[in-house]
C-alpha positions as CSV (number, residue, x, y, z in Angstrom):
1,M,88.6,69.7,114.9
2,S,85.5,71.3,116.2
3,S,83.7,72.4,113.0
4,D,81.1,74.3,115.0
5,L,83.8,76.7,116.2
6,V,85.8,77.2,113.0
7,P,84.5,76.7,109.5
8,V,86.2,73.9,107.5
9,P,88.4,75.6,105.0
10,R,88.7,74.8,101.3
11,V,92.3,76.2,101.2
12,A,95.4,74.9,102.8
13,V,98.7,76.8,103.2
14,I,101.9,74.8,103.6
15,V,104.6,76.9,105.1
16,V,108.0,75.5,104.4
17,A,110.3,76.2,107.4
18,A,112.7,73.3,107.2
19,G,115.7,74.9,105.6
20,S,119.1,75.1,107.4
21,G,119.8,78.8,106.5
22,Q,123.6,78.2,106.1
23,R,124.0,81.4,104.1
24,L,122.4,83.4,106.9
25,G,125.1,82.2,109.2
26,A,122.9,82.5,112.3
27,G,123.7,79.1,113.8
28,V,120.1,78.0,113.8
29,P,117.5,77.2,111.1
30,K,116.6,80.3,109.2
31,A,112.9,80.3,110.2
32,F,113.8,80.4,113.9
33,V,116.1,83.4,113.7
34,G,114.7,86.5,115.4
35,I,113.8,89.6,113.3
36,D,112.6,91.7,116.2
37,A,110.8,90.2,119.2
38,H,109.6,87.4,117.0
39,T,111.1,84.9,114.6
40,V,111.1,84.8,110.8
41,L,108.5,82.0,111.1
42,R,106.2,84.0,113.3
43,H,106.2,87.0,110.9
44,A,105.5,84.7,108.0
45,L,102.5,83.2,109.8
46,H,101.1,86.7,110.4
47,G,100.6,87.1,106.6
48,V,99.2,83.6,106.3
49,F,96.5,84.1,109.1
50,D,95.6,87.6,107.8
51,G,94.8,86.0,104.5
52,P,92.0,83.8,103.4
53,L,90.7,81.2,105.9
54,A,93.0,78.2,105.5
55,Q,94.3,75.0,107.1
56,V,97.9,75.9,108.0
57,I,100.7,73.3,108.0
58,V,104.2,74.2,109.0
59,V,107.0,72.0,107.8
60,A,109.9,72.2,110.3
61,P,113.2,70.5,110.9
62,A,112.8,67.4,113.2
63,E,114.6,69.1,116.1
64,R,112.4,72.2,115.8
65,V,108.9,70.7,115.6
66,G,108.1,71.7,119.1
67,D,109.3,75.3,118.6
68,A,107.4,75.5,115.4
69,L,104.2,74.3,117.1
70,T,104.6,77.0,119.8
71,E,105.1,79.7,117.1
72,L,102.2,78.4,115.1
73,H,99.7,78.3,118.0
74,E,100.6,81.8,119.2
75,A,100.2,83.2,115.7
76,A,97.0,81.3,115.0
77,G,95.1,82.6,118.1
78,D,91.5,81.3,117.9
79,R,92.3,79.5,114.7
80,H,94.7,77.1,116.4
81,E,92.5,74.1,115.5
82,L,93.4,74.8,111.8
83,A,97.1,74.6,112.5
84,S,99.6,71.7,112.6
85,V,103.3,71.0,112.2
86,V,105.0,68.1,110.4
87,E,108.6,67.1,110.1
88,G,110.4,68.1,106.9
89,G,112.5,66.0,104.5
90,A,116.0,66.2,103.2
91,T,115.1,68.5,100.4
92,R,112.6,71.3,99.9
93,Q,110.5,69.1,97.6
94,A,110.5,66.3,100.2
95,S,109.4,68.8,102.8
96,V,106.5,70.1,100.7
97,A,105.5,66.4,100.0
98,A,105.3,65.9,103.8
99,G,103.1,68.9,104.2
100,L,100.9,67.8,101.3
101,H,100.2,64.4,103.1
102,A,98.8,66.4,106.0
103,V,96.2,68.3,104.0
104,W,92.6,67.6,105.0
105,P,90.3,65.7,102.6
106,D,87.9,68.7,102.0
107,V,90.7,71.1,100.9
108,E,90.5,72.0,97.2
109,L,93.3,74.6,96.9
110,V,96.8,74.3,98.2
111,L,99.3,77.2,98.6
112,V,103.0,76.6,99.2
113,H,104.8,79.4,101.0
114,D,108.4,79.9,102.0
115,A,108.8,81.0,105.6
116,A,111.9,82.9,104.5
117,R,109.6,85.4,102.7
118,A,108.5,86.5,106.1
119,L,107.0,89.9,105.3
120,T,104.7,88.8,102.5
121,P,101.4,90.6,103.0
122,A,98.0,88.9,103.1
123,T,97.0,90.6,99.9
124,V,99.3,88.3,97.9
125,F,97.6,85.2,99.4
126,T,94.3,86.7,98.4
127,R,95.4,87.4,94.8
128,V,96.6,83.8,94.4
129,V,93.4,82.3,95.8
130,A,91.3,84.6,93.6
131,A,93.2,83.5,90.5
132,L,92.6,79.8,91.4
133,D,88.9,80.6,91.9
134,D,88.9,82.1,88.4
135,G,89.8,78.7,87.0
136,D,93.5,78.5,86.9
137,D,95.3,75.3,87.9
138,A,98.6,76.9,89.1
139,V,99.4,80.5,90.1
140,L,102.7,82.1,90.6
141,P,103.2,85.6,92.1
142,V,106.0,87.5,90.3
143,L,107.8,90.8,90.2
144,P,109.3,92.4,87.0
145,V,113.1,92.2,86.7
146,V,114.4,95.7,86.9
147,D,118.1,95.2,86.5
148,T,119.9,94.7,83.2
149,V,120.5,90.9,83.0
150,K,123.6,89.4,81.3
151,R,124.3,85.8,80.3
152,V,127.9,85.1,81.3
153,D,130.5,82.4,80.8
154,G,132.8,82.5,83.8
155,D,133.7,86.2,84.1
156,V,133.0,87.0,80.5
157,V,129.7,88.6,79.4
158,V,128.2,86.6,76.5
159,E,125.1,88.6,75.7
160,A,122.4,90.7,77.2
161,V,119.1,89.0,78.1
162,D,115.8,90.6,77.3
163,R,114.4,91.3,80.7
164,S,110.9,92.1,79.3
165,V,110.2,88.4,79.2
166,L,111.7,87.7,82.6
167,A,110.1,87.7,86.1
168,A,111.2,87.1,89.6
169,A,109.2,84.2,91.2
170,Q,107.9,84.6,94.7
171,T,105.6,82.6,97.1
172,P,102.9,81.7,98.0
173,Q,102.5,79.6,94.9
174,G,98.9,78.2,94.5
175,F,97.5,75.1,92.9
176,R,94.4,73.0,92.6
177,R,95.0,70.2,95.0
178,A,94.6,67.5,92.4
179,V,97.1,69.2,90.1
180,L,99.8,69.5,92.8
181,E,99.3,65.9,94.1
182,A,99.5,64.5,90.6
183,A,102.7,66.4,89.9
184,Y,104.3,65.2,93.1
185,A,103.2,61.6,92.4
186,R,105.0,61.6,89.0
187,A,108.0,63.8,90.0
188,D,111.3,62.1,89.0
189,A,113.7,65.0,89.7
190,D,114.0,67.9,92.2
191,H,112.8,71.3,91.0
192,T,113.6,74.8,92.4
193,D,110.0,75.5,93.3
194,D,106.6,73.9,93.0
195,A,105.6,76.0,90.0
196,A,108.5,74.4,88.1
197,L,107.5,70.9,89.2
198,V,103.9,71.4,88.1
199,Q,105.0,73.0,84.8
200,A,107.3,70.0,84.2
201,A,104.1,67.9,84.5
202,G,102.6,69.8,81.6
203,V,100.4,72.2,83.6
204,S,100.2,75.9,82.5
205,V,101.2,78.4,85.3
206,R,99.6,81.8,85.4
207,T,101.2,84.8,87.1
208,V,99.8,87.4,89.4
209,P,101.6,90.5,90.8
210,G,103.8,89.8,93.8
211,D,105.0,92.3,96.3
212,D,108.3,94.1,97.1
213,R,107.9,93.1,100.7
214,S,108.0,89.4,99.8
215,F,111.7,89.3,99.4
216,K,113.5,86.2,100.6
217,I,115.6,86.4,103.7
218,T,118.7,84.6,102.7
219,T,121.7,86.7,103.7
220,P,122.6,88.9,106.7
221,T,121.8,91.9,104.6
222,D,118.3,90.6,103.9
223,L,117.8,90.1,107.6
224,D,118.9,93.7,108.3
225,R,116.4,94.9,105.7
226,A,113.6,93.0,107.3
227,R,114.6,94.4,110.8
228,A,114.6,97.9,109.4
229,L,111.2,97.6,107.8
230,L,109.7,96.4,111.1
231,R,111.1,99.1,113.4
232,P,108.2,100.4,115.5
233,D,109.5,104.0,115.3
234,A,109.9,104.0,111.5
235,P,108.4,107.0,109.7
236,S,105.3,106.8,107.6
237,V,105.2,107.3,103.8
238,D,101.7,107.5,102.2
239,G,100.2,105.8,105.2
240,R,102.6,102.9,105.0
241,R,105.3,102.2,107.6
242,A,108.8,103.0,106.3
243,A,112.3,102.1,107.3
244,V,115.4,104.2,108.0
245,P,116.0,106.5,105.0
246,R,118.9,105.6,102.7
247,V,121.3,108.1,101.0
248,G,123.0,107.8,97.7
249,V,125.6,110.0,95.9
250,G,125.9,110.5,92.2
251,T,128.2,112.5,89.9
252,D,128.5,113.1,86.2
253,V,130.7,115.0,83.8
254,H,130.2,116.0,80.2
255,A,132.4,118.0,77.8
256,F,131.1,120.8,75.6
257,G,131.1,120.0,71.9
258,G,127.8,118.4,71.2
259,D,126.1,119.0,67.9
260,A,122.7,119.8,69.4
261,A,121.5,122.6,71.7
262,L,122.5,122.7,75.3
263,W,120.2,120.8,77.6
264,L,121.1,121.0,81.3
265,A,119.0,120.4,84.4
266,G,116.1,119.4,82.2
267,V,115.8,122.7,80.4
268,E,117.1,124.0,77.0
269,W,119.6,126.9,77.0
270,P,119.4,128.7,73.6
271,G,122.6,130.1,72.3
272,E,124.8,127.9,74.5
273,Q,127.1,125.1,73.1
274,G,125.7,121.6,73.6
275,L,127.3,118.8,75.6
276,Q,128.7,115.5,74.3
277,G,126.9,112.3,75.3
278,H,124.9,109.3,74.2
279,S,121.7,111.2,75.2
280,D,121.6,114.9,75.5
281,G,124.7,115.1,77.9
282,D,122.6,116.5,80.8
283,A,125.1,116.0,83.6
284,V,122.7,117.3,86.2
285,A,119.9,114.8,85.3
286,H,122.5,112.0,85.1
287,A,124.0,112.7,88.5
288,I,120.5,112.7,90.0
289,V,119.8,109.3,88.4
290,D,123.0,107.8,89.8
291,A,122.3,109.2,93.3
292,V,118.8,107.9,93.4
293,L,119.7,104.4,92.0
294,A,122.6,104.2,94.4
295,A,120.4,105.0,97.4
296,A,118.0,102.2,96.5
297,G,120.8,99.8,95.8
298,L,119.8,99.4,92.1
299,G,123.2,100.0,90.4
300,D,123.9,103.1,88.4
301,I,123.0,104.9,85.2
302,G,125.0,102.5,83.1
303,T,123.0,99.5,84.4
304,H,119.7,100.8,83.2
305,F,120.4,103.5,80.6
306,G,123.6,102.3,78.9
307,T,124.7,102.9,75.3
308,D,123.2,99.5,74.4
309,R,119.7,101.1,75.0
310,P,119.0,103.0,71.7
311,E,115.7,104.4,73.0
312,Y,117.7,106.8,75.3
313,A,119.9,108.2,72.4
314,G,119.2,111.9,72.5
315,A,116.7,111.6,75.4
316,H,116.2,114.4,77.8
317,A,116.0,114.5,81.6
318,A,112.3,113.8,81.9
319,A,112.7,110.3,80.3
320,F,115.6,109.4,82.6
321,L,114.0,110.6,85.8
322,A,110.6,109.2,85.2
323,R,112.1,105.8,84.5
324,T,114.3,106.0,87.5
325,R,111.3,106.8,89.7
326,E,109.5,103.6,88.2
327,L,112.5,101.5,89.0
328,V,112.9,102.8,92.6
329,E,109.2,102.4,93.4
330,A,109.1,98.9,91.9
331,A,111.9,98.0,94.3
332,G,109.9,99.2,97.3
333,F,111.3,102.7,97.9
334,A,109.9,106.2,97.9
335,I,112.1,109.1,96.9
336,G,112.4,111.7,99.6
337,N,114.4,114.5,98.0
338,V,117.5,115.3,95.9
339,S,120.0,118.1,96.1
340,V,122.3,118.6,93.1
341,Q,125.2,121.0,92.6
342,V,126.4,122.2,89.2
343,Q,130.0,123.1,88.6
344,A,130.5,125.1,85.4
345,N,131.5,128.6,84.1
346,R,128.4,128.6,82.0
347,P,125.5,128.8,81.6
348,R,124.4,131.1,84.4
349,F,121.8,129.3,86.5
350,S,120.4,132.2,88.6
351,S,117.8,133.2,86.1
352,R,116.5,129.7,85.4
353,R,117.0,127.9,88.6
354,A,113.3,127.8,89.4
355,D,112.5,126.4,85.9
356,A,115.1,123.7,86.3
357,E,113.9,122.7,89.8
358,R,110.3,122.6,88.6
359,V,111.1,120.3,85.6
360,L,113.3,118.0,87.5
361,S,111.0,117.7,90.5
362,S,108.0,117.0,88.2
363,A,109.8,114.2,86.3
364,L,111.2,112.6,89.4
365,G,108.1,112.9,91.5
366,A,110.1,114.4,94.5
367,P,111.6,117.7,95.4
368,V,114.9,118.5,93.6
369,T,116.9,121.5,94.5
370,V,119.7,122.9,92.3
371,S,122.7,125.0,93.3
372,A,125.5,126.2,91.0
373,T,129.1,127.3,91.5
374,T,132.4,127.7,89.7
375,T,135.9,126.5,90.5
376,D,137.7,129.8,90.2
377,G,139.3,128.8,87.0
378,L,140.7,125.5,88.3
379,G,140.3,122.1,86.6
380,F,138.2,120.8,83.8
381,T,135.1,123.0,84.5
382,G,137.2,126.0,85.4
383,A,138.9,125.9,82.0
384,G,135.4,126.0,80.4
385,D,135.8,122.6,78.9
386,G,132.5,121.1,80.3
387,V,130.1,120.7,83.1
388,A,130.2,118.6,86.3
389,A,127.3,117.8,88.6
390,F,127.2,116.2,92.1
391,A,123.9,114.9,93.6
392,V,122.8,113.5,96.9
393,A,119.5,111.6,97.1
394,L,117.4,110.3,99.9
395,V,115.0,107.3,99.5
396,V,112.9,105.5,102.0
397,P,112.0,101.8,102.0
398,V,108.2,101.5,102.4
399,V,106.0,98.7,103.6
């Protein structure tokens, strides 16, 4: 390498691209599947080369070493002297070991990154290196777990798992070189990732924030998501490129007969009979929650606000909508707008529609419009037994 042209880096990034990608069903190794005009590997390398200066080692299947070298040199540009390709092994751990053998002597920090996390931004690489520079031996980027998690036995739910102590692991995972080499030297079993291998060797692993864009391309649906996020004509949200908007539908019904006052569409209706429900029975707010969660692919209201969540007993719309916004934004979406229709004989919405829309919009962080109608005496709502609400929500994936 010509050290007078490119500084000798103290960081190396091993990009693991040796997987077969059977679940993707593309007929070629996953890293060499096209997303747009470029492969999964090329997109992964963009994040690598936009990050801290590093030696870059791609680990590829034996039959794809030449293809990987072409992709690597084109992505590297004038940093091509920092780039090399090695042949992978039979397992992920063996592939990382092959990459580790190619790390230059002066390198102090080693990051291991899955090519399948093709849209990981450079900021994640920077965060990991910064944590290592602060003195940590091993660093793992993570995202909070937003879904309710259950432990199951076959098709039977055993118990709920406290998600507050759970995190979803991502890459790049960073290590002091000596720590990673020592862990690999004494490894006597395969581990799911390098952080687990190092932790098994007795090393403490610190976490830093990951990124919603660092999802792993494993299935055809994941590939479609990546392709949508990379569309050149995608709209912009807060200065970030966004994919095609997604739409969700939600509905909720509650019967009159609650002991408390009526809360509907986020506002209290003095003198009206309350609705039955675990919370305040606000069918309008609950339909909005279902629609927004459905649009983002995050389940439904029961997933996140079920009767096993005592903190939502008696809660009003603002608590539900604010938490829904947090869940959706954490999953990488922005809420566009929501339209909700109320079907009920009472209360009369015309006088308080503006109040309801203001409260709902403020809590959700996006425009909410409310309309109301009756069913001309037909059905559950026509008989005056309760309230039904139907909502349509639009969300936009953002990158």
